[in-house]
VEXTOR-624115 format. One line per 2 residues: number of its first residue (from 1); their letters; for each residue x, z, y of C-alpha. Coordinates in nm, 3 decimals, padded with zeros to 5 digits. Each point is the difference from the previous one (the first is absolute). Layout:
// VEXTOR-624115
NUM> a> X:Z:Y; ...
// end
This chain:
// VEXTOR-624115
1> mt> 02.118:-00.671:02.572; -00.360:00.091:-00.090
3> sl> -00.075:00.237:-00.284; -00.140:-00.287:-00.210
5> rr> 00.307:-00.218:00.052; 00.221:00.299:-00.068
7> at> -00.197:00.065:-00.321; 00.071:-00.354:-00.123
9> av> 00.372:00.055:00.038; -00.032:00.345:-00.151
11> ls> -00.178:-00.122:-00.311; 00.264:-00.261:-00.055
13> al> 00.275:00.257:00.039; -00.172:00.249:-00.229
15> tv> 00.011:-00.252:-00.283; 00.373:00.062:-00.004
17> vv> 00.020:00.354:00.133; -00.254:00.176:-00.223
19> gs> -00.061:-00.250:-00.278; -00.335:-00.155:00.094
21> sa> -00.057:-00.336:-00.165; -00.143:-00.268:00.226
23> cd> -00.202:-00.206:-00.241; -00.342:-00.168:00.061
25> ps> -00.212:-00.333:00.035; -00.041:-00.290:00.229
27> ps> -00.199:00.101:00.305; -00.375:-00.023:-00.009
29> gp> -00.148:-00.053:00.343; -00.335:00.136:00.103
31> rs> -00.164:-00.341:-00.032; 00.109:-00.095:-00.351
33> tg> -00.260:-00.095:-00.261; -00.058:00.150:-00.341
35> sg> 00.151:-00.137:-00.320; -00.178:-00.086:-00.324
37> pd> -00.357:-00.135:00.003; -00.175:-00.054:00.328
39> rp> -00.108:00.340:00.138; 00.039:00.215:-00.313
41> nv> -00.214:00.307:-00.049; 00.165:00.341:00.037
43> vf> -00.072:00.309:-00.211; 00.181:00.305:00.139
45> vl> -00.003:00.314:-00.214; 00.123:00.298:00.201
47> td> 00.041:00.331:-00.180; 00.035:00.347:00.150
49> dl> 00.324:00.198:-00.057; 00.111:-00.216:-00.293
51> sm> 00.373:00.044:-00.058; 00.240:-00.230:-00.183
53> nl> 00.009:00.225:-00.305; -00.367:-00.072:-00.081
55> vp> 00.042:-00.375:-00.047; 00.127:00.043:-00.361
57> fm> -00.346:00.137:-00.085; -00.179:-00.311:00.133
59> ph> 00.020:-00.297:-00.240; -00.206:-00.237:00.216
61> vq> 00.225:00.071:00.298; 00.307:-00.063:-00.212
63> al> -00.151:-00.328:-00.119; -00.070:-00.090:00.363
65> ar> 00.368:00.056:00.076; 00.101:-00.236:-00.282
67> kg> -00.227:-00.267:00.147; 00.108:00.058:00.358
69> ts> 00.261:00.146:00.233; 00.096:00.366:00.042
71> ft> 00.159:00.145:00.314; 00.240:00.281:-00.087
73> ny> 00.069:00.096:00.362; -00.355:00.012:00.132
75> tv> -00.016:00.282:00.256; -00.300:00.156:00.173
77> td> 00.018:00.072:00.371; -00.109:00.361:-00.062
79> sl> -00.045:00.176:-00.333; -00.345:00.120:00.104
81> cc> -00.339:-00.162:-00.061; -00.145:-00.083:00.342
83> ps> 00.317:-00.116:00.181; 00.095:-00.220:-00.295
85> rs> -00.348:-00.153:-00.031; -00.009:-00.059:00.376
87> si> 00.325:-00.196:-00.026; -00.140:-00.201:-00.290
89> ft> -00.319:-00.096:00.186; 00.171:-00.089:00.328
91> gr> 00.350:-00.106:-00.104; 00.140:00.239:00.262
93> yp> 00.228:00.303:-00.010; -00.139:00.349:00.070
95> hn> 00.160:00.008:00.346; -00.215:-00.302:00.086
97> tg> -00.324:00.101:-00.174; 00.031:00.358:00.127
99> if> -00.093:00.125:-00.349; 00.254:00.252:-00.132
101> tn> -00.226:00.251:-00.178; -00.333:00.027:-00.182
103> gg> -00.189:00.150:00.294; 00.008:00.127:00.355
105> kd> 00.138:-00.175:00.307; 00.270:-00.187:-00.190
107> gg> -00.186:-00.104:-00.314; -00.311:-00.047:-00.208
109> ft> -00.289:-00.245:00.007; -00.134:00.125:00.333
111> tf> 00.326:-00.066:00.184; 00.045:-00.334:-00.176
113> ke> -00.346:-00.107:00.117; 00.034:00.139:00.353
115> rg> 00.329:-00.185:00.050; -00.170:-00.328:-00.091
117> ee> 00.223:-00.058:-00.302; -00.293:-00.129:-00.210
119> ks> -00.046:-00.299:00.229; 00.303:-00.178:-00.146
121> tf> 00.068:00.041:-00.372; 00.052:-00.225:-00.297
123> at> -00.376:00.026:-00.056; -00.092:-00.134:00.344
125> sl> 00.254:-00.281:-00.037; -00.119:-00.117:-00.339
127> qq> -00.368:00.036:00.085; 00.056:-00.218:00.306
129> ag> 00.175:-00.249:-00.229; -00.317:-00.029:-00.211
131> yr> 00.077:00.251:-00.274; -00.252:00.239:-00.146
133> ta> 00.159:00.343:00.031; -00.075:00.323:-00.185
135> mm> 00.123:00.357:00.040; -00.070:00.236:-00.289
137> gk> 00.099:00.361:-00.063; 00.214:00.193:00.247
139> yl> 00.039:-00.108:00.364; 00.174:00.251:00.231
141> ne> 00.010:00.380:00.010; -00.293:00.151:00.195
143> yl> -00.228:-00.299:-00.067; -00.354:00.119:-00.083
145> pk> -00.264:-00.223:-00.166; -00.281:00.200:00.165
147> dk> 00.084:-00.162:00.335; -00.087:-00.342:-00.149
149> yv> 00.288:-00.160:00.183; 00.147:-00.329:-00.121
151> pp> 00.316:-00.121:00.179; 00.035:-00.362:00.111
153> gw> 00.133:-00.256:-00.244; -00.183:00.099:-00.318
155> te> -00.270:-00.207:-00.169; -00.060:00.270:-00.261
157> wd> 00.060:00.373:00.047; -00.021:00.251:-00.288
159> va> 00.198:00.301:00.124; 00.001:00.372:-00.078
161> gn> 00.116:00.298:00.206; 00.149:00.307:-00.167
163> ay> -00.026:-00.121:-00.360; 00.328:00.124:-00.145
165> gq> -00.184:00.176:-00.283; -00.144:-00.336:-00.117
167> yn> -00.354:00.144:-00.037; -00.279:00.123:00.232
169> yd> 00.075:-00.227:00.293; -00.185:-00.228:00.242
171> ll> 00.081:-00.369:00.025; -00.098:-00.202:00.305
173> en> -00.108:-00.330:-00.152; -00.018:-00.221:00.308
175> dr> -00.289:00.165:00.189; -00.127:00.228:-00.278
177> ie> 00.133:00.336:-00.121; -00.006:00.048:-00.376
179> hy> 00.080:00.331:-00.169; 00.186:00.009:-00.329
181> gk> -00.010:00.306:-00.222; 00.171:00.139:-00.310
183> ap> -00.081:-00.261:-00.265; 00.295:-00.183:-00.161
185> ed> -00.114:-00.326:00.162; 00.024:00.167:00.344
187> yl> 00.379:00.030:-00.029; 00.115:-00.158:00.325
189> tt> 00.269:-00.234:-00.133; -00.253:-00.136:-00.251
191> vv> -00.257:-00.052:00.276; 00.228:-00.188:00.241
193> gg> 00.141:-00.206:-00.286; -00.350:-00.116:-00.090
195> ka> -00.080:-00.081:00.360; 00.325:-00.197:00.031
197> sa> -00.091:-00.218:-00.297; -00.350:-00.057:00.138
199> fi> 00.139:-00.098:00.340; 00.241:-00.246:-00.160
201> td> -00.277:-00.157:-00.204; -00.220:-00.046:00.307
203> av> 00.282:-00.140:00.212; 00.096:-00.255:-00.265
205> aa> -00.363:-00.104:-00.039; -00.015:-00.056:00.376
207> es> 00.322:-00.205:-00.019; 00.158:00.227:00.261
209> pf> 00.360:00.119:00.008; 00.010:00.378:-00.007
211> li> 00.216:00.303:00.069; -00.081:00.333:-00.157
213> ev> 00.176:00.334:00.041; -00.079:00.244:-00.279
215> at> 00.143:00.331:00.121; -00.026:00.269:-00.265
217> ft> 00.018:00.373:00.067; 00.187:00.017:-00.330
219> ph> 00.245:00.161:-00.077; -00.022:00.228:00.305
221> gp> -00.063:00.369:-00.077; -00.188:00.161:-00.162
223> ft> 00.117:-00.271:-00.244; -00.337:-00.044:-00.171
225> pa> 00.013:-00.241:-00.296; -00.297:-00.196:-00.128
227> pv> -00.177:00.171:-00.293; 00.140:-00.248:-00.251
229> dk> 00.357:00.080:00.112; -00.002:00.378:00.033
231> dk> 00.166:00.066:-00.338; 00.266:-00.270:00.015
233> fp> 00.376:00.061:-00.008; -00.009:00.345:-00.161
235> gl> 00.321:00.191:00.062; 00.114:-00.236:00.277
237> ta> 00.226:00.169:00.255; 00.126:-00.105:00.342
239> pr> 00.329:-00.193:00.002; 00.308:00.222:00.023
241> gp> 00.231:-00.234:00.189; 00.324:00.106:00.170
243> af> -00.189:00.111:00.315; -00.248:00.219:-00.187
245> dk> 00.030:00.363:00.113; 00.323:-00.077:00.186
247> lp> 00.078:00.024:00.370; 00.205:-00.272:00.167
249> tn> 00.321:00.104:00.168; -00.052:00.084:00.367
251> pp> -00.381:00.008:-00.036; -00.230:-00.029:00.303
253> ay> -00.162:00.315:00.140; -00.326:-00.037:-00.194
255> la> 00.197:00.008:-00.327; 00.287:00.232:00.080
257> gr> -00.031:00.330:-00.180; -00.256:-00.131:-00.249
259> qp> 00.041:00.187:-00.326; -00.020:-00.164:-00.345
261> lt> -00.348:-00.090:-00.122; -00.168:00.284:-00.185
263> aq> -00.121:-00.040:-00.357; -00.358:-00.005:00.128
265> eq> 00.081:-00.266:00.261; 00.157:-00.218:-00.268
267> kt> -00.298:00.052:-00.230; -00.239:-00.104:00.279
269> id> 00.214:-00.305:00.081; -00.012:-00.109:-00.365
271> mn> -00.377:00.045:-00.018; -00.055:-00.195:00.322
273> fr> 00.232:-00.282:-00.101; -00.190:-00.035:-00.327
275> kr> -00.330:-00.012:00.195; 00.144:-00.263:00.233
277> aq> 00.104:-00.215:-00.297; -00.350:00.040:-00.138
279> av> -00.161:-00.080:00.334; 00.182:-00.330:00.053
281> qs> -00.145:-00.133:-00.325; -00.322:-00.067:00.190
283> vd> 00.190:-00.199:00.263; 00.177:-00.199:-00.268
285> rm> -00.327:-00.081:-00.177; -00.153:-00.100:00.334
287> ig> 00.281:-00.249:00.057; -00.059:-00.144:-00.347
289> si> -00.374:-00.023:00.070; 00.059:-00.179:00.332
291> qd> 00.234:-00.244:-00.174; -00.267:-00.066:-00.264
293> tl> -00.252:-00.072:00.276; 00.242:-00.240:00.168
295> ek> 00.047:-00.183:-00.332; -00.371:-00.017:-00.074
297> tg> -00.084:-00.133:00.346; 00.283:-00.255:-00.007
299> aa> 00.172:00.162:00.298; 00.309:00.138:-00.176
301> dd> 00.228:-00.293:00.085; -00.106:00.016:00.365
303> tv> 00.047:00.375:00.055; 00.297:00.207:00.110
305> iv> -00.009:00.358:-00.134; 00.192:00.273:00.185
307> fs> 00.054:00.349:-00.143; 00.147:00.290:00.197
309> sd> -00.040:00.359:00.126; -00.029:00.156:00.345
311> ng> 00.289:00.238:-00.078; 00.184:00.165:-00.286
313> fh> -00.001:00.357:-00.127; 00.264:00.255:-00.095
315> mg> -00.052:00.240:-00.288; 00.284:00.247:-00.037
317> ey> 00.271:-00.215:00.152; 00.224:00.189:00.246
319> rm> -00.175:00.324:-00.108; -00.324:-00.109:00.168
321> tp> -00.341:00.058:-00.149; -00.230:-00.310:00.002
323> gk> -00.030:-00.178:00.334; 00.129:-00.278:00.225
325> qt> 00.088:-00.058:00.370; 00.379:00.008:-00.051
327> af> 00.247:-00.288:00.037; 00.118:00.030:-00.359
329> dt> -00.057:-00.306:-00.218; -00.249:00.195:-00.210
331> dv> -00.232:-00.016:00.303; 00.083:-00.317:00.195
333> nv> 00.099:-00.254:-00.269; -00.314:-00.106:-00.186
335> pl> -00.108:-00.289:-00.225; -00.078:-00.341:00.148
337> iv> -00.085:-00.270:-00.251; -00.142:-00.342:00.089
339> ag> -00.119:-00.269:-00.242; -00.187:-00.326:00.042
341> pg> 00.039:-00.361:00.112; 00.330:-00.074:00.171
343> vg> 00.151:00.331:-00.113; 00.314:00.004:-00.214
345> ag> -00.062:00.139:-00.350; 00.199:00.292:-00.136
347> kt> 00.214:00.025:00.311; 00.136:00.307:00.177
349> vt> 00.076:00.005:00.373; 00.239:00.264:00.132
351> ap> -00.039:-00.088:00.369; -00.136:00.283:00.222
353> ve> -00.370:-00.069:00.053; -00.263:00.227:00.156
355> nv> -00.373:00.058:00.007; -00.012:-00.164:00.346
357> dl> 00.079:-00.326:-00.184; -00.327:-00.008:-00.194
359> rp> -00.224:-00.107:00.287; 00.211:-00.305:00.098
361> tf> 00.031:-00.087:-00.370; -00.378:-00.006:-00.044
363> ed> -00.035:-00.205:00.318; 00.273:-00.237:-00.113
365> qa> -00.172:-00.053:-00.333; -00.323:-00.078:00.184
367> gt> 00.176:-00.247:00.231; -00.097:00.190:00.314
369> tt> 00.214:00.116:00.291; 00.149:00.347:00.014
371> ps> -00.028:00.159:00.348; 00.332:00.044:00.178
373> ev> -00.052:00.377:00.035; 00.025:00.043:-00.378
375> dg> 00.333:00.161:-00.093; 00.025:-00.123:-00.360
377> rs> 00.091:-00.334:-00.156; -00.163:-00.210:-00.269
379> lt> 00.141:00.053:-00.348; -00.095:-00.354:-00.104
381> pl> 00.358:-00.135:00.006; 00.115:00.283:-00.228
383> lr> -00.298:-00.054:-00.229; 00.076:-00.368:-00.024
385> tg> 00.375:00.014:-00.063; 00.084:00.364:-00.078
387> sg> 00.294:-00.036:00.234; 00.075:00.257:00.268
389> ag> 00.230:-00.213:00.213; -00.072:00.040:00.371
391> wr> -00.246:00.290:-00.042; 00.014:00.336:00.183
393> tt> 00.269:00.244:-00.107; -00.174:00.320:00.111
395> sl> -00.340:00.170:-00.037; -00.141:00.266:00.233
397> ie> -00.169:00.329:-00.095; -00.172:00.223:00.260
399> hh> -00.161:00.339:-00.051; -00.153:00.278:00.211
401> gp> 00.013:00.352:-00.141; -00.018:00.262:-00.121
403> nt> -00.356:-00.042:-00.127; -00.199:00.316:00.072
405> dr> -00.354:-00.144:00.002; -00.208:00.214:-00.235
407> nd> -00.261:-00.277:-00.025; 00.251:-00.261:-00.115
409> pd> -00.015:-00.070:-00.377; 00.369:-00.092:00.026
411> rp> 00.112:00.326:00.157; 00.299:00.108:-00.213
413> gk> -00.050:00.295:-00.230; 00.247:00.283:-00.038
415> ng> 00.351:-00.143:-00.040; -00.145:-00.351:00.002
417> gn> 00.234:-00.134:00.266; -00.121:-00.011:00.360
419> pa> 00.262:-00.171:00.217; 00.009:00.013:00.377
421> ty> -00.028:-00.319:00.207; 00.257:-00.260:-00.100
423> ea> 00.091:-00.365:00.019; 00.194:-00.172:-00.275
425> ir> 00.142:-00.335:-00.099; 00.033:-00.125:-00.355
427> te> 00.204:-00.298:-00.124; 00.078:-00.122:-00.350
429> ty> 00.290:00.244:-00.017; -00.055:00.301:00.226
431> ty> -00.254:00.227:00.168; 00.065:00.160:00.339
433> ve> -00.232:00.264:00.150; -00.012:00.151:00.351
435> ya> -00.216:00.310:00.050; -00.143:00.104:00.334
437> dg> 00.224:00.309:00.003; 00.312:-00.215:-00.026
439> tk> 00.062:00.050:-00.372; 00.113:-00.313:-00.183
441> ey> 00.013:-00.114:-00.361; 00.189:-00.293:-00.150
443> yn> -00.023:-00.102:-00.365; 00.214:-00.278:-00.142
445> ra> -00.252:-00.107:-00.263; 00.236:-00.261:-00.146
447> ad> 00.224:00.283:-00.120; -00.264:00.276:00.002
449> pd> -00.332:-00.159:-00.108; -00.167:00.340:-00.049
451> ml> 00.076:00.100:00.362; 00.172:00.327:-00.088
453> ds> 00.297:-00.014:00.233; -00.066:-00.016:00.375
455> va> 00.328:-00.110:00.159; -00.116:-00.031:00.361
457> gt> 00.269:00.246:00.107; 00.277:-00.220:-00.138
459> ls> -00.096:-00.315:00.192; 00.228:-00.113:00.278
461> pd> -00.118:00.038:00.361; -00.017:-00.380:00.028
463> tr> -00.222:-00.029:-00.309; -00.229:00.278:00.121
465> tk> -00.037:-00.175:00.336; -00.084:-00.328:-00.166
467> la> -00.256:00.156:-00.231; -00.169:00.178:00.290
469> sv> -00.015:-00.327:00.192; -00.181:-00.172:-00.285
471> vr> -00.250:00.286:-00.022; -00.069:-00.020:00.374
473> al> -00.046:-00.375:-00.005; -00.231:-00.006:-00.302
475> ss> -00.206:00.302:00.108; -00.073:-00.164:00.337
477> cq> -00.040:-00.367:-00.097; -00.330:-00.176:00.064
479> gq> -00.110:-00.322:-00.165; 00.152:-00.227:-00.260
481> aq> 00.276:-00.143:00.219; 00.137:00.335:00.120
483> cr> -00.040:00.178:-00.331; 00.158:-00.287:-00.188
485> ta> 00.305:00.024:00.221; 00.013:00.378:-00.020
487> ag> -00.023:-00.011:-00.381; 00.282:-00.248:-00.033
489> gh> -00.218:-00.304:-00.077; 00.103:-00.357:00.066
// end
């Protein structure tokens, strides 16, 4: 029996053995066509490090959720910027893109380009299908506007390099570099929001379907809010949930021995959380401005809007100072909200979906074919019905670590959590992690939603074998057919 066939049997057995629920939708093949109006436009707003606990501070995003469908079990393939964005662009897992980090031989823009990953993305597909396409804001780590490089697939390109501070940055505007300074109107989220509205207006005037990705650097550190927002939420502190300043039982090596957060660490966490809440106000306003533009141009009823983040962010949970890169839900389970024609209103989908599913979804909406090497599946059936029957049961997470690159803006700070290489699987009800050194974690999230009790040591030998088989099959699958089988899809 091959590993993929064995994984199918394993996933079925695990539904009973460890409590995984096998719910999800009718299959969507790679050649299905989009729902709603003919060839709807797509507006994709991708934020940077935006965690679930920031959505309550974003009224336009909450309104979008009421109009559309929210995915509560949306998982990123790696809780790190470049690997996650690479999976979004290509629809492929890190073991297939070769992008596991933000730089070096196994990550970053340079490796992504050298491996030829830019030749087949949702941008190239939709441009070939006659769409005007625009990329605005953040592309991939290590990208530099000074090189004046524009990847294939993009009609319009307005992209910055290291612009985390929101001011004093260069933007490559197609073939011209423009410098933005310290004035309030130079705030990067404001700039890309304005460019997005202008692009939409021009595309509608040209009677062309369009896809636009607006990728903000917000709310990535240093958590710089727009001037109008810098005094908002006085006294706001970071959430003190059950996992705050608490170690899980049987913690992994990078957490074991971690002492309680100091008073200064907690004070800094509170200050940074308040700044993050302030910073996302600019993103929320931008979404409202884009929606106003869609209404004014008459394109609102023909446009699908997608809101998400490249990864989450922990702030005090499990005694970690602010950071990401772990397999905890704080880092890998992020918002995904979709609204527009053919999308169920006010619905919530619990089926396990991943960032590799965005590319085939965009292609499906545009009525164009998804290449067979893409690992993800179109979300269109779930958007249409809200049902998860027949969908995958398991998502894959892959990570290379620890991160020791001093040039990486995502290098963890002191006590920020810096796990070694691991592979993990996540279902609706549990998370299982295998580290390169053989350490394992298992969290029954149905009974332990805060992931505070790792019970890997209590699992039966048969269950451990089955879990390991699923990890092997998913972390080696290639293409939609194999990965669908490995993930328990039908």
